[in-house]
Every structure is written in structure tokens, then in C-alpha cells.
N, C-alpha and C positions, 0 to 999 in steps of 0.2 A: 525576504526572499526576491530574487532577481525576477524581472519582466519575463524571461524567457523561462523558467521555471512555471512561472503563474500561468503562463500561456499553454504551456502541455501538459498541466494536472488540469486547467481549462477545457483542452481539446479530451480529454480520456475521462470525463465525469461520465460515469456509468456503463464504462468499459471494464474490464479486468485488468487489473496492475499488479505485479510482484512488489514486495516493500521486503527489504531487509534492515535489521534494526543493529544497534551496537553489538546488542547481547549475542549476535549472529542467527538469531531466529527469521525463517523467509516466509511469509506469508504473501497467500495471495486469493485475494478479492475484487470483488464490483465496487469500485471507488465513488462512495456516495456523496462526500463532500469534504473540503479542508478550510484552513483559514489562514489567516496571514503570517502565523506562526508554525505551520506546515502540520498542525494538528490534522489527521485524517482519519475520515471513517469509512468501514469496508463493510460491504454488506458479505453473506454467503460465504465467510471466509474460513479459509483452510491455512494450518501452520503444515511446510513443509518440511519434513525430517531428512536428516542427511542421508538413510537409507531409503528415500525417494518416497516413502510411506508418508499420508496425510492423516491429520486430524481437524475434524469439523468443528470450529469455534463460533461461527452465526456471524454476529452482527459485533464490530470491534473499534474502539477509539484508540488509536495510537497517537501519543504525544509526538510532537515535531522535535523535540529537539533528542529522542532514539533514532529517528530515521538517517539511514546513513546513505539507500538505494531507493528509486523508487522506476519501474520500468514497464512501460505498457507492455501487454503480451497480446501479440498477433496470432489469429491462428489460422 
């Protein structure tokens, strides 16, 4: 993981982020932690479905090699 990516994740710990996976799943939740392999823990996670509806998942762990996009959500 590059220093820039590490810095961006560090700055967004405790903030809400949007994550997209290789399978096309979009998840939104509070960034709790991450490691050097980009494994990510999200709290209060919701899956965002294609029609805009959401499904609550709670706390999830996402394996780093499944992540294709991480974006901070500004409100």
C-alpha cells in the first residue's frame, strides 16, 4: 500500500466511507480500522443495492484483495 493511500485511510478513521468490491457490492460504514493488506473493518455498515435501497449489516470485515474503491463520504 502506498504512503498516500495509507495517509488517506488514516485521515478517515472514524469517518463514513464508501467501499466497492470486485463483486460489485457497495458498502457504506464507519471506518474502524485497516491494516497493511487493506483488510478493512467497518461499523454500522449498510449494503447499498442497485435500486438505492439499503440493507443493514452491522460490523463487517472486508478482505483487502476484494476492495476496488474506497471513498470518503462528505456530508
